[in-house]
C-alpha positions in Angstrom: -58.7 -40.5 -56.3 -56.3 -39.1 -58.7 -53.3 -40.3 -60.8 -51.1 -37.8 -62.4 -50.5 -38.1 -66.3 -48.1 -40.9 -67.7 -48.4 -43.0 -64.9 -47.8 -46.7 -65.4 -50.4 -49.1 -63.7 -49.3 -52.8 -64.4 -51.6 -55.7 -64.4 -53.3 -56.9 -61.2 -52.9 -53.7 -59.3 -55.5 -53.3 -56.7 -56.8 -50.2 -55.8 -58.9 -49.6 -52.7 -60.1 -46.0 -52.0 -62.4 -45.0 -49.1 -60.3 -42.2 -48.4 -58.2 -39.6 -50.4 -55.5 -41.1 -52.9 -53.3 -38.8 -54.9 -50.5 -40.2 -57.2 -47.9 -37.8 -58.9 -47.2 -37.8 -62.6 -45.0 -40.6 -64.0 -45.2 -42.8 -61.1 -44.9 -46.5 -61.9 -46.6 -49.3 -60.4 -45.4 -52.9 -60.9 -47.6 -55.8 -61.0 -50.0 -56.9 -58.1 -49.5 -54.1 -56.0 -52.2 -53.1 -53.6 -52.8 -49.6 -52.6 -55.7 -49.2 -49.8 -56.6 -45.8 -48.6 -59.2 -45.4 -45.9 -57.9 -41.9 -45.0 -55.2 -40.5 -47.2 -52.5 -41.6 -49.2 -50.1 -39.2 -51.2 -47.6 -40.6 -53.4 -45.1 -38.4 -55.2 -44.1 -38.0 -58.9 -41.5 -40.3 -60.5 -41.8 -43.1 -58.0 -40.9 -46.7 -58.9 -43.0 -49.1 -56.9 -42.0 -52.6 -57.6 -44.0 -55.7 -57.9 -46.3 -56.9 -55.1 -45.6 -53.8 -52.8 -48.4 -53.3 -50.3 -49.5 -49.7 -49.1 -52.2 -49.5 -46.7 -52.9 -46.4 -44.4 -55.2 -48.7 -42.0 -54.9 -51.8 -40.0 -57.4 -53.8 -37.8 -58.0 -52.8 -34.2 -57.1 -55.4 -31.7 -56.7 -54.2 -28.4 -59.4 -55.8 -26.6 -59.5 -59.7 -25.9 -63.3 -59.6 -25.2 -64.4 -58.5 -28.5 -63.6 -60.3 -31.8 -60.9 -58.6 -34.0 -63.3 -58.5 -37.0 -65.7 -56.4 -34.8 -63.2 -53.8 -33.5 -63.1 -51.7 -36.8 -59.8 -50.3 -38.2 -57.2 -47.7 -37.0 -56.1 -45.5 -39.9 -53.3 -42.8 -40.5 -52.1 -41.0 -43.4 -49.1 -42.1 -45.5 -46.8 -39.5 -47.3 -44.3 -40.8 -50.1 -42.1 -38.1 -51.3 -40.9 -37.8 -55.2 -38.4 -40.2 -56.8 -39.0 -42.7 -54.2 -38.1 -46.5 -55.4 -39.7 -49.2 -53.3 -38.6 -52.5 -53.7 -40.5 -55.9 -54.6 -42.7 -57.1 -51.9 -42.2 -54.3 -49.2 -44.9 -53.0 -47.2 -45.8 -49.7 -46.1 -47.7 -49.4 -43.1 -50.2 -46.7 -41.8 -49.0 -43.4 -40.5 -45.5 -43.3 -42.0 -43.6 -40.5 -44.5 -40.9 -41.6 -46.6 -38.8 -38.6 -47.8 -38.1 -37.8 -51.6 -35.0 -39.6 -53.2 -35.2 -42.7 -50.9 -34.7 -46.2 -51.9 -36.6 -49.2 -49.9 -35.3 -52.5 -50.2 -37.1 -55.6 -51.4 -39.2 -57.2 -48.6 -38.7 -54.3 -46.4 -41.5 -53.3 -43.8 -41.8 -49.8 -43.2 -43.3 -48.9 -39.7 -41.7 -45.5 -39.3 -40.8 -42.2 -41.0 -38.0 -42.4 -43.1 -36.0 -39.3 -44.3 -35.2 -37.9 -47.7 -32.3 -39.3 -49.5 -31.9 -42.7 -47.5 -31.7 -46.4 -48.2 -33.6 -48.5 -46.0 -34.2 -52.1 -45.8 -35.1 -54.9 -43.3 -38.2 -55.8 -41.0 -38.8 -53.3 -39.6 -37.1 -51.0 -42.2 -33.8 -49.2 -41.1 -31.7 -46.5 -42.8 -28.2 -48.1 -43.8 -27.1 -45.2 -45.4 -27.7 -42.2 -47.5 -27.7 -41.5 -51.0 -24.9 -39.5 -52.5 -22.6 -40.7 -49.6 -19.5 -42.8 -50.3 -20.1 -46.6 -49.5 -17.0 -48.1 -47.7 -15.4 -51.4 -49.1 -16.3 -53.2 -46.0 -20.2 -52.5 -47.1 -19.9 -53.5 -50.7 
Protein backbone atom coordinates (compact mmCIF):
# COMPACT_ATOMS: atom_id res chain seq x y z
CA UNK A 1 0.00 0.00 0.00
CA UNK A 2 1.39 3.39 -0.97
CA UNK A 3 -0.06 6.90 -0.69
CA UNK A 4 1.83 9.73 -2.39
CA UNK A 5 2.81 12.95 -0.65
CA UNK A 6 0.19 15.50 0.38
CA UNK A 7 -2.81 13.17 0.06
CA UNK A 8 -5.87 14.09 2.12
CA UNK A 9 -7.63 11.22 3.89
CA UNK A 10 -10.85 12.58 5.35
CA UNK A 11 -12.51 11.01 8.39
CA UNK A 12 -14.21 7.65 8.08
CA UNK A 13 -12.05 6.48 5.13
CA UNK A 14 -12.01 2.68 4.97
CA UNK A 15 -9.01 1.06 3.28
CA UNK A 16 -8.96 -2.73 2.82
CA UNK A 17 -5.79 -3.86 1.09
CA UNK A 18 -5.10 -7.53 0.59
CA UNK A 19 -3.67 -6.63 -2.80
CA UNK A 20 -1.73 -3.71 -4.23
CA UNK A 21 -2.98 -0.16 -3.65
CA UNK A 22 -1.16 2.86 -5.11
CA UNK A 23 -2.38 6.45 -4.77
CA UNK A 24 -0.63 9.38 -6.43
CA UNK A 25 0.40 12.67 -4.85
CA UNK A 26 -2.17 15.27 -3.80
CA UNK A 27 -5.16 12.97 -4.19
CA UNK A 28 -8.05 13.84 -1.87
CA UNK A 29 -10.52 11.35 -0.37
CA UNK A 30 -13.75 12.76 1.07
CA UNK A 31 -15.34 11.38 4.21
CA UNK A 32 -16.59 7.80 4.43
CA UNK A 33 -15.04 6.51 1.18
CA UNK A 34 -14.18 2.83 0.82
CA UNK A 35 -11.18 1.62 -1.18
CA UNK A 36 -10.87 -2.18 -1.18
CA UNK A 37 -8.13 -3.99 -3.09
CA UNK A 38 -7.89 -7.76 -3.35
CA UNK A 39 -5.74 -7.56 -6.52
CA UNK A 40 -4.72 -4.07 -7.65
CA UNK A 41 -6.01 -0.50 -7.54
CA UNK A 42 -4.00 2.40 -8.99
CA UNK A 43 -5.30 5.95 -8.47
CA UNK A 44 -3.36 8.77 -10.10
CA UNK A 45 -2.24 12.11 -8.71
CA UNK A 46 -4.39 15.20 -8.18
CA UNK A 47 -7.64 13.19 -8.02
CA UNK A 48 -10.68 14.41 -6.11
CA UNK A 49 -12.72 11.57 -4.68
CA UNK A 50 -15.85 12.91 -3.04
CA UNK A 51 -17.66 11.61 0.02
CA UNK A 52 -18.98 8.05 0.23
CA UNK A 53 -17.36 6.83 -3.00
CA UNK A 54 -16.80 3.06 -3.25
CA UNK A 55 -13.82 1.70 -5.22
CA UNK A 56 -13.54 -2.11 -5.11
CA UNK A 57 -11.54 -4.39 -7.39
CA UNK A 58 -13.56 -7.46 -6.44
CA UNK A 59 -17.07 -8.78 -6.12
CA UNK A 60 -18.71 -11.99 -4.89
CA UNK A 61 -18.87 -14.89 -7.32
CA UNK A 62 -22.47 -16.07 -7.68
CA UNK A 63 -22.80 -18.22 -10.83
CA UNK A 64 -23.81 -21.42 -9.04
CA UNK A 65 -27.28 -21.82 -7.58
CA UNK A 66 -26.19 -25.04 -5.83
CA UNK A 67 -23.60 -23.33 -3.61
CA UNK A 68 -24.18 -20.46 -1.19
CA UNK A 69 -22.92 -17.16 -2.54
CA UNK A 70 -20.80 -16.77 0.58
CA UNK A 71 -19.01 -20.04 -0.32
CA UNK A 72 -18.32 -19.16 -3.97
CA UNK A 73 -15.40 -16.84 -3.33
CA UNK A 74 -14.60 -13.59 -5.08
CA UNK A 75 -13.89 -12.43 -8.60
CA UNK A 76 -11.21 -9.75 -8.99
CA UNK A 77 -9.90 -7.48 -11.73
CA UNK A 78 -7.60 -4.43 -11.43
CA UNK A 79 -8.84 -0.84 -11.40
CA UNK A 80 -6.90 2.03 -12.96
CA UNK A 81 -7.86 5.67 -12.40
CA UNK A 82 -5.79 8.28 -14.25
CA UNK A 83 -4.50 11.64 -13.03
CA UNK A 84 -6.73 14.63 -12.32
CA UNK A 85 -9.99 12.65 -12.10
CA UNK A 86 -12.95 13.99 -10.11
CA UNK A 87 -15.31 11.31 -8.82
CA UNK A 88 -18.58 12.73 -7.47
CA UNK A 89 -20.26 11.81 -4.20
CA UNK A 90 -21.60 8.28 -3.71
CA UNK A 91 -20.24 7.02 -7.04
CA UNK A 92 -19.21 3.37 -7.34
CA UNK A 93 -16.19 2.14 -9.29
CA UNK A 94 -16.41 -1.60 -10.00
CA UNK A 95 -13.77 -4.24 -10.67
CA UNK A 96 -11.83 -4.26 -13.90
CA UNK A 97 -12.43 -0.69 -15.08
CA UNK A 98 -10.08 2.04 -16.20
CA UNK A 99 -10.93 5.73 -16.06
CA UNK A 100 -8.82 8.00 -18.25
CA UNK A 101 -7.05 11.08 -16.93
CA UNK A 102 -8.87 14.43 -16.65
CA UNK A 103 -12.31 12.79 -16.44
CA UNK A 104 -15.29 13.75 -14.29
CA UNK A 105 -17.62 11.08 -12.91
CA UNK A 106 -21.01 12.36 -11.75
CA UNK A 107 -22.48 11.84 -8.31
CA UNK A 108 -24.15 8.44 -7.80
CA UNK A 109 -22.69 7.07 -11.07
CA UNK A 110 -21.85 3.37 -11.27
CA UNK A 111 -18.80 2.77 -13.46
CA UNK A 112 -18.96 -0.75 -14.94
CA UNK A 113 -16.88 -0.26 -18.11
CA UNK A 114 -13.78 1.67 -19.16
CA UNK A 115 -14.11 5.42 -19.64
CA UNK A 116 -11.80 7.46 -21.88
CA UNK A 117 -9.66 10.41 -20.87
CA UNK A 118 -11.19 13.90 -20.79
CA UNK A 119 -14.79 12.71 -20.49
CA UNK A 120 -17.78 13.57 -18.34
CA UNK A 121 -19.72 10.42 -17.41
CA UNK A 122 -22.95 10.08 -15.43
CA UNK A 123 -25.65 7.55 -14.67
CA UNK A 124 -26.25 3.91 -13.85
CA UNK A 125 -24.39 2.48 -15.61
CA UNK A 126 -22.11 5.45 -16.21
CA UNK A 127 -22.06 6.70 -19.80
CA UNK A 128 -20.11 9.49 -21.44
CA UNK A 129 -22.27 12.55 -22.02
CA UNK A 130 -19.54 14.81 -23.35
CA UNK A 131 -15.84 15.44 -23.48
CA UNK A 132 -14.13 18.12 -21.44
CA UNK A 133 -12.98 21.05 -23.46
CA UNK A 134 -15.82 20.72 -25.96
CA UNK A 135 -18.55 23.34 -26.05
CA UNK A 136 -21.87 22.55 -24.43
CA UNK A 137 -24.84 23.32 -26.66
CA UNK A 138 -27.59 25.54 -25.24
CA UNK A 139 -29.92 22.51 -25.30
CA UNK A 140 -27.62 20.72 -22.80
CA UNK A 141 -27.33 23.63 -20.36
